[in-house]
C-alpha positions as a Markdown table, in Angstrom:
| # | Residue | x | y | z |
|---|---|---|---|---|
| 1 | Met | 7.1 | 126.4 | -96.4 |
| 2 | Phe | 4.9 | 123.2 | -95.8 |
| 3 | Ala | 3.0 | 122.2 | -92.9 |
| 4 | Leu | 2.8 | 118.6 | -91.3 |
| 5 | Ile | -0.2 | 117.8 | -90.2 |
| 6 | Gly | -1.1 | 114.1 | -88.3 |
| 7 | Asn | 2.0 | 112.6 | -87.7 |
| 8 | Arg | 1.2 | 109.9 | -86.1 |
| 9 | Ala | 3.6 | 107.2 | -83.9 |
| 10 | Gly | 3.5 | 104.0 | -86.1 |
| 11 | Arg | 4.0 | 105.5 | -89.7 |
| 12 | Pro | 6.6 | 104.5 | -91.6 |
| 13 | Arg | 10.0 | 106.6 | -91.5 |
| 14 | Gly | 12.3 | 107.6 | -94.5 |
| 15 | Arg | 11.7 | 107.5 | -97.9 |
| 16 | Ser | 8.1 | 105.4 | -97.8 |
| 17 | Gln | 6.9 | 108.6 | -95.5 |
| 18 | Ala | 7.8 | 111.2 | -98.0 |
| 19 | Leu | 6.0 | 109.2 | -100.4 |
| 20 | Tyr | 2.6 | 108.5 | -98.5 |
| 21 | Leu | -0.1 | 111.0 | -98.4 |
| 22 | Gly | -3.0 | 110.2 | -96.8 |
| 23 | Ala | -6.0 | 111.4 | -95.1 |
| 24 | Asp | -4.5 | 111.8 | -91.6 |
| 25 | Glu | -1.2 | 112.9 | -93.1 |
| 26 | Arg | -1.2 | 115.5 | -95.6 |
| 27 | Arg | 1.4 | 118.6 | -96.8 |
| 28 | Val | -0.9 | 121.7 | -97.2 |
| 29 | Leu | 0.1 | 124.9 | -99.1 |
| 30 | Pro | -0.2 | 128.3 | -97.9 |
| 31 | Arg | -3.5 | 129.8 | -98.9 |
| 32 | Pro | -2.2 | 132.4 | -100.9 |
| 33 | Leu | -0.1 | 130.1 | -103.1 |
| 34 | Arg | -2.8 | 127.3 | -103.5 |
| 35 | Arg | -4.6 | 129.0 | -107.2 |
| 36 | Ala | -1.0 | 129.6 | -108.4 |
| 37 | Val | 0.0 | 126.0 | -107.6 |
| 38 | Arg | -3.5 | 124.8 | -109.1 |
| 39 | Phe | -2.8 | 127.0 | -112.4 |
| 40 | Cys | 0.5 | 125.2 | -112.7 |
| 41 | Val | -0.9 | 121.7 | -112.4 |
| 42 | Ser | -3.3 | 122.6 | -114.9 |
| 43 | Leu | -1.3 | 124.2 | -117.5 |
| 44 | Ala | 1.1 | 121.3 | -117.0 |
| 45 | Thr | -1.5 | 118.5 | -117.5 |
| 46 | Gly | -2.7 | 120.1 | -120.9 |
| 47 | Arg | -6.2 | 120.9 | -118.9 |
| 48 | Ile | -5.7 | 124.9 | -120.2 |
| 49 | His | -5.8 | 125.8 | -123.5 |
| 50 | Ile | -3.6 | 128.2 | -124.9 |
| 51 | Pro | -4.5 | 130.3 | -127.9 |
| 52 | Ala | -2.3 | 130.1 | -130.8 |
| 53 | His | 0.4 | 132.8 | -131.1 |
| 54 | Thr | -0.2 | 133.9 | -127.3 |
| 55 | Gly | 3.7 | 133.9 | -127.3 |
| 56 | Thr | 4.7 | 135.8 | -130.2 |
| 57 | Val | 2.2 | 138.6 | -129.1 |
| 58 | Ser | 3.5 | 138.3 | -125.2 |
| 59 | Thr | 6.7 | 138.8 | -126.7 |
| 60 | Phe | 5.8 | 141.9 | -128.7 |
| 61 | Gly | 4.3 | 143.5 | -126.1 |
| 62 | Phe | 6.7 | 143.1 | -123.6 |
| 63 | Leu | 9.5 | 144.4 | -126.2 |
| 64 | Ala | 7.0 | 147.4 | -126.9 |
| 65 | Val | 6.6 | 148.3 | -123.1 |
| 66 | Val | 10.5 | 147.9 | -122.9 |
| 67 | Gly | 10.6 | 150.2 | -125.9 |
| 68 | Leu | 8.2 | 152.8 | -124.4 |
| 69 | Tyr | 9.8 | 152.9 | -121.0 |
| 70 | Gly | 13.3 | 153.2 | -122.7 |
| 71 | Met | 11.9 | 156.4 | -124.6 |
| 72 | Ser | 10.7 | 157.9 | -121.8 |
| 73 | Leu | 13.8 | 157.6 | -119.9 |
| 74 | Gly | 15.6 | 159.2 | -123.0 |
| 75 | Gly | 12.9 | 162.3 | -123.2 |
| 76 | His | 11.6 | 161.0 | -126.5 |
| 77 | Gly | 7.9 | 160.0 | -125.3 |
| 78 | His | 6.4 | 163.1 | -126.2 |
| 79 | Thr | 7.7 | 163.1 | -129.9 |
| 80 | Val | 7.0 | 159.6 | -130.8 |
| 81 | Ala | 3.3 | 160.3 | -129.1 |
| 82 | Gln | 2.8 | 163.1 | -131.4 |
| 83 | Ala | 3.8 | 161.4 | -134.3 |
| 84 | Thr | 1.9 | 158.5 | -133.7 |
| 85 | Thr | -1.4 | 160.4 | -132.9 |
| 86 | Ala | -0.9 | 162.9 | -135.7 |
| 87 | Ala | -0.2 | 160.0 | -138.5 |
| 88 | Val | -3.7 | 158.0 | -137.2 |
| 89 | Gly | -5.8 | 161.8 | -137.8 |
| 90 | Phe | -5.4 | 163.9 | -135.1 |
| 91 | Ala | -2.8 | 166.6 | -136.9 |
| 92 | Ile | -4.2 | 170.3 | -136.1 |
| 93 | Glu | -5.3 | 171.4 | -139.6 |
| 94 | Asp | -7.1 | 174.3 | -138.4 |
| 95 | Val | -6.1 | 177.3 | -135.8 |
| 96 | Arg | -9.3 | 179.9 | -135.1 |
| 97 | Val | -8.0 | 182.8 | -133.5 |
| 98 | Ser | -10.2 | 185.5 | -132.1 |
| 99 | Gly | -9.3 | 189.0 | -130.0 |
| 100 | Asn | -6.4 | 189.9 | -132.2 |
| 101 | Asp | -6.2 | 193.5 | -132.8 |
| 102 | Gln | -2.5 | 193.8 | -132.7 |
| 103 | Thr | -0.9 | 190.3 | -132.4 |
| 104 | Ser | -0.3 | 188.7 | -135.9 |
| 105 | Glu | -1.9 | 185.5 | -136.4 |
| 106 | Ile | 1.6 | 184.3 | -138.0 |
| 107 | Asp | 3.4 | 185.0 | -134.5 |
| 108 | Ile | 0.8 | 182.9 | -132.8 |
| 109 | Leu | 1.5 | 180.1 | -135.2 |
| 110 | Gln | 5.2 | 180.5 | -135.3 |
| 111 | Leu | 4.7 | 180.7 | -131.1 |
| 112 | Leu | 2.8 | 177.4 | -130.9 |
| 113 | Gly | 5.0 | 175.7 | -133.2 |
| 114 | Leu | 2.5 | 174.5 | -135.2 |
| 115 | Asp | 3.9 | 173.1 | -138.9 |
| 116 | Gly | 1.3 | 171.0 | -140.2 |
| 117 | Thr | 2.2 | 167.9 | -138.2 |
| 118 | Thr | 1.6 | 168.9 | -135.0 |
| 119 | Ser | -0.6 | 166.3 | -133.1 |
| 120 | Leu | -3.8 | 167.9 | -131.1 |
| 121 | Val | -3.7 | 165.2 | -128.7 |
| 122 | Ala | -0.1 | 165.8 | -127.6 |
| 123 | Leu | -0.6 | 169.5 | -127.8 |
| 124 | Asp | 0.2 | 170.7 | -124.2 |
| 125 | Ile | -2.6 | 173.5 | -123.4 |
| 126 | Asp | -1.1 | 175.1 | -120.2 |
| 127 | Ala | 2.5 | 175.5 | -122.1 |
| 128 | Ala | 0.4 | 177.1 | -125.1 |
| 129 | Arg | -1.5 | 179.5 | -122.7 |
| 130 | Arg | 1.6 | 180.6 | -121.0 |
| 131 | Lys | 3.9 | 181.0 | -124.3 |
| 132 | Leu | 0.9 | 183.5 | -126.0 |
| 133 | Ser | 0.8 | 185.0 | -122.5 |
| 134 | Asp | 4.3 | 186.4 | -123.0 |
| 135 | Leu | 3.6 | 188.1 | -126.4 |
| 136 | Pro | 3.7 | 191.8 | -125.5 |
| 137 | Trp | -0.1 | 192.8 | -126.5 |
| 138 | Val | -1.5 | 189.9 | -124.9 |
| 139 | Gln | -3.2 | 190.4 | -121.4 |
| 140 | Tyr | -4.8 | 186.7 | -121.4 |
| 141 | Ala | -4.6 | 184.1 | -123.4 |
| 142 | Glu | -7.1 | 181.0 | -123.7 |
| 143 | Val | -6.5 | 178.1 | -125.7 |
| 144 | Arg | -9.0 | 175.0 | -126.4 |
| 145 | Lys | -9.0 | 171.9 | -128.5 |
| 146 | Val | -11.8 | 170.9 | -130.8 |
| 147 | Tyr | -11.3 | 167.6 | -131.8 |
| 148 | Pro | -10.3 | 166.0 | -134.4 |
| 149 | Arg | -8.3 | 168.8 | -136.0 |
| 150 | Thr | -8.6 | 172.1 | -134.5 |
| 151 | Ile | -7.6 | 174.4 | -131.7 |
| 152 | Glu | -9.1 | 177.8 | -130.6 |
| 153 | Val | -7.0 | 180.6 | -129.4 |
| 154 | Met | -9.0 | 183.5 | -127.7 |
| 155 | Leu | -6.7 | 186.6 | -126.8 |
| 156 | Lys | -7.7 | 189.9 | -124.4 |
| 157 | Glu | -5.1 | 192.3 | -125.6 |
| 158 | Arg | -3.7 | 195.5 | -123.8 |
| 159 | Gln | -5.4 | 198.8 | -124.5 |
| 160 | Ala | -2.6 | 201.4 | -125.4 |
| 161 | Phe | -3.3 | 204.8 | -123.8 |
| 162 | Gly | -0.4 | 207.1 | -124.6 |
| 163 | Ile | 3.0 | 207.4 | -125.9 |
| 164 | Trp | 5.8 | 207.5 | -123.5 |
| 165 | Gln | 9.1 | 209.2 | -124.6 |
| 166 | His | 11.9 | 208.6 | -122.2 |
| 167 | Gly | 15.4 | 209.5 | -123.8 |
| 168 | Ser | 15.4 | 208.7 | -127.5 |
| 169 | Glu | 13.0 | 205.9 | -126.9 |
| 170 | Leu | 9.3 | 205.8 | -127.6 |
| 171 | Ser | 7.1 | 202.9 | -126.0 |
| 172 | Leu | 3.6 | 202.4 | -125.9 |
| 173 | Ile | 1.9 | 202.5 | -122.4 |
| 174 | Glu | -1.2 | 201.3 | -120.7 |
| 175 | Lys | -3.3 | 203.8 | -118.4 |
| 176 | Asn | -1.3 | 201.9 | -115.4 |
| 177 | Gly | 1.8 | 203.5 | -117.0 |
| 178 | Ser | 3.3 | 199.7 | -117.7 |
| 179 | Val | 4.9 | 199.4 | -121.3 |
| 180 | Ile | 3.3 | 197.5 | -123.9 |
| 181 | Ala | 5.8 | 197.6 | -126.8 |
| 182 | Pro | 7.9 | 199.9 | -128.7 |
| 183 | Leu | 6.2 | 202.4 | -130.6 |
| 184 | Arg | 7.0 | 201.1 | -134.6 |
| 185 | Asp | 4.5 | 203.1 | -136.6 |
| 186 | Asn | 2.6 | 206.0 | -136.9 |
| 187 | Lys | -0.8 | 204.1 | -136.2 |
| 188 | Phe | -0.5 | 205.2 | -132.6 |
| 189 | Ala | 0.3 | 208.8 | -133.5 |
| 190 | Ser | -3.5 | 210.5 | -132.3 |
| 191 | Leu | -2.5 | 209.2 | -128.8 |
| 192 | Pro | -0.9 | 211.7 | -126.1 |
| 193 | Leu | 2.6 | 212.0 | -125.8 |
| 194 | Phe | 4.2 | 211.8 | -122.4 |
| 195 | Val | 7.6 | 213.0 | -121.7 |
| 196 | Gly | 10.3 | 212.6 | -119.0 |
| 197 | Arg | 11.1 | 210.3 | -116.2 |
| 198 | Asp | 8.1 | 209.1 | -114.1 |
| 199 | Ala | 5.6 | 210.5 | -116.9 |
| 200 | Glu | 4.4 | 207.1 | -117.7 |
| 201 | Thr | 3.1 | 206.7 | -114.0 |
| 202 | Asp | 1.3 | 209.9 | -113.9 |
| 203 | Ala | 0.1 | 210.4 | -117.0 |
| 204 | Ala | -3.3 | 208.9 | -116.1 |
| 205 | Ser | -4.0 | 210.9 | -113.7 |
| 206 | Phe | -3.1 | 214.1 | -115.3 |
| 207 | Glu | -4.8 | 213.6 | -118.2 |
| 208 | Asn | -7.9 | 213.2 | -116.3 |
| 209 | Glu | -7.3 | 216.7 | -114.4 |
| 210 | Met | -6.7 | 218.3 | -118.0 |
| 211 | Ser | -10.6 | 217.0 | -118.9 |
| 212 | Ala | -11.7 | 219.9 | -116.8 |
| 213 | Trp | -10.0 | 222.1 | -119.6 |
| 214 | Pro | -11.3 | 220.3 | -123.0 |
| 215 | Glu | -10.3 | 223.2 | -125.3 |
| 216 | Leu | -6.8 | 223.4 | -123.9 |
| 217 | Lys | -6.5 | 219.8 | -124.0 |
| 218 | Gly | -7.4 | 219.5 | -127.2 |
| 219 | Arg | -4.5 | 222.1 | -128.3 |
| 220 | Val | -1.6 | 220.1 | -126.3 |
| 221 | Lys | 1.0 | 218.3 | -128.2 |
| 222 | Ala | 3.0 | 216.6 | -125.6 |
| 223 | Tyr | 3.0 | 216.5 | -121.5 |
| 224 | Val | 6.5 | 217.2 | -120.5 |
| 225 | Arg | 7.5 | 215.8 | -117.1 |
| 226 | Val | 9.7 | 218.2 | -115.3 |
| 227 | Ala | 12.0 | 217.0 | -112.4 |
| 228 | Ser | 9.3 | 214.3 | -111.6 |
| 229 | Arg | 7.4 | 217.2 | -110.2 |
| 230 | Arg | 5.2 | 219.3 | -112.2 |
| 231 | Trp | 4.2 | 219.7 | -116.1 |
| 232 | Asp | 4.9 | 221.7 | -119.0 |
| 233 | Leu | 2.3 | 221.7 | -121.8 |
| 234 | His | 3.3 | 222.1 | -125.5 |
| 235 | Leu | 0.7 | 223.2 | -127.5 |
| 236 | Asp | 0.0 | 222.7 | -131.3 |
| 237 | Asn | 1.4 | 226.6 | -132.0 |
| 238 | Gly | 4.8 | 226.1 | -130.2 |
| 239 | Val | 3.8 | 227.9 | -126.9 |
| 240 | Val | 4.8 | 226.2 | -123.8 |
| 241 | Leu | 3.0 | 226.3 | -120.6 |
| 242 | Lys | 4.6 | 226.2 | -117.4 |
| 243 | Leu | 2.1 | 224.7 | -114.5 |
| 244 | Pro | 3.1 | 225.0 | -111.0 |
| 245 | Glu | 3.4 | 221.6 | -108.6 |
| 246 | Ala | 0.1 | 222.2 | -107.0 |
| 247 | Asn | -2.9 | 224.0 | -107.5 |
| 248 | Val | -3.0 | 223.3 | -111.4 |
| 249 | Gly | -6.6 | 224.2 | -111.7 |
| 250 | Lys | -6.4 | 227.6 | -110.3 |
| 251 | Ala | -3.2 | 228.4 | -112.6 |
| 252 | Leu | -5.4 | 227.0 | -115.4 |
| 253 | Ser | -8.0 | 229.4 | -114.6 |
| 254 | Val | -5.9 | 232.5 | -114.9 |
| 255 | Leu | -4.8 | 231.4 | -118.2 |
| 256 | Ala | -8.3 | 230.6 | -119.0 |
| 257 | Arg | -9.0 | 234.6 | -118.3 |
| 258 | Leu | -5.9 | 235.8 | -120.0 |
| 259 | Glu | -7.0 | 233.9 | -123.3 |
| 260 | Lys | -10.4 | 235.5 | -122.8 |
| 261 | Glu | -9.4 | 239.0 | -122.5 |
| 262 | Gln | -6.2 | 239.2 | -124.6 |
| 263 | Arg | -6.0 | 236.4 | -126.4 |
| 264 | Val | -2.8 | 236.0 | -125.0 |
| 265 | Leu | -2.1 | 232.3 | -126.6 |
| 266 | Glu | -2.7 | 233.6 | -130.0 |
| 267 | Arg | 0.0 | 236.4 | -129.9 |
| 268 | Asp | 3.6 | 236.0 | -130.9 |
| 269 | Ile | 5.0 | 234.6 | -127.7 |
| 270 | Ala | 6.9 | 231.4 | -126.8 |
| 271 | Ser | 5.9 | 230.7 | -123.2 |
| 272 | Val | 3.2 | 231.6 | -120.3 |
| 273 | Asp | 5.0 | 230.7 | -116.7 |
| 274 | Leu | 2.1 | 230.2 | -114.4 |
| 275 | Arg | 4.2 | 228.3 | -111.8 |
| 276 | Leu | 4.0 | 231.6 | -109.6 |
| 277 | Glu | 0.6 | 232.4 | -107.7 |
| 278 | Asp | 1.0 | 236.2 | -107.8 |
| 279 | Arg | 2.4 | 236.9 | -111.1 |
| 280 | Thr | 2.1 | 235.6 | -114.7 |
| 281 | Thr | 5.2 | 235.5 | -116.6 |
| 282 | Ile | 5.1 | 235.6 | -120.8 |
| 283 | Gln | 8.3 | 235.3 | -122.6 |
| 284 | Leu | 8.0 | 236.5 | -126.2 |
| 285 | Thr | 9.8 | 234.3 | -129.0 |
| 286 | Glu | 13.0 | 235.5 | -130.5 |
| 287 | Ala | 11.4 | 237.5 | -133.6 |
| 288 | Ala | 8.8 | 239.3 | -131.6 |
| 289 | Ala | 11.5 | 240.4 | -128.8 |
| 290 | Ala | 13.4 | 241.9 | -131.9 |
| 291 | Arg | 10.5 | 243.5 | -133.2 |
| 292 | Arg | 10.0 | 245.0 | -129.4 |
| 293 | Arg | 13.6 | 246.0 | -129.2 |
| 294 | Asp | 13.5 | 247.8 | -132.7 |
| 295 | Ala | 10.1 | 249.5 | -131.5 |
| 296 | Ile | 11.6 | 250.6 | -128.6 |
| 297 | Asp | 14.9 | 251.8 | -130.2 |
| 298 | Ala | 12.4 | 253.9 | -133.2 |
| 299 | Arg | 10.2 | 255.3 | -129.9 |
| 300 | Ala | 13.7 | 256.5 | -128.1 |
| 301 | Lys | 14.7 | 258.1 | -131.6 |
| 302 | Ala | 11.6 | 260.0 | -131.9 |
| 303 | Leu | 11.5 | 261.2 | -128.6 |
| 304 | Lys | 15.3 | 262.6 | -128.8 |
| 305 | Lys | 14.2 | 264.1 | -132.1 |
| 306 | Ala | 11.2 | 265.7 | -130.9 |
| 307 | Gly | 13.3 | 267.1 | -128.0 |
| 308 | Glu | 16.0 | 268.5 | -130.1 |
| 309 | Gln | 13.4 | 270.4 | -132.3 |
| 310 | Ser | 11.9 | 272.0 | -129.3 |
């Protein structure tokens, strides 16, 4: 909108007034538009030089912007960026992995989707870290870019404490009872075996309690949780020790005394029941029980025969 300044009486009206621009009567543009008008006037009068091919470059630039915007709306921006940066020399060619004792490097490469054309620039570090942290053995993962073509993967893996048998399944567990992964081979056969419901959560505390009895602990092949309340110990010679729910240390002291005095664990027995404080019950094997019955029968016959002769 134009502002009218210096409109005096006596000046000619109509067309002659529209053509007249004097010192006392001028049309003045608002301040924000003056620079733009001056530029347009200079451009129209040829006082501003436009370099050659400016229109062509501007057209291609405009089309490029429109194309990038369209690809962004269509969800193809990441793909185009990756292909472009990989083509100019940022394709990942070297992967350095450390801390992976149980995690295969092949699994890492497949999980990250590295196929030789993946761009280092377009690689999402946070997404890669989250994917690696989902691997069974990985406790923590760190991924770093080393330009122009290398990534470093540093893993901290979980530590297997024992083997947990639940039903027919065998799983590796941590010390806190968390399941790591199913047991697939004999690599971890030397780890202690814990059997039964809730055995995985109480395994570490009971195994630590057994440390006070190193000789006996060395002979245990399986720790069996019974009714989520107490433990049975299965020894290497097949003998089963039935422990009480409480005062386990006292019960093992009784067993240690019996072993020292009578070598009870070396005999032909099936189990030692230590659940009652006032008595210890020993169960013979079937073969030992049969031999004992035969011995009792033989003794009874001998006594009967001796009585008849007398």
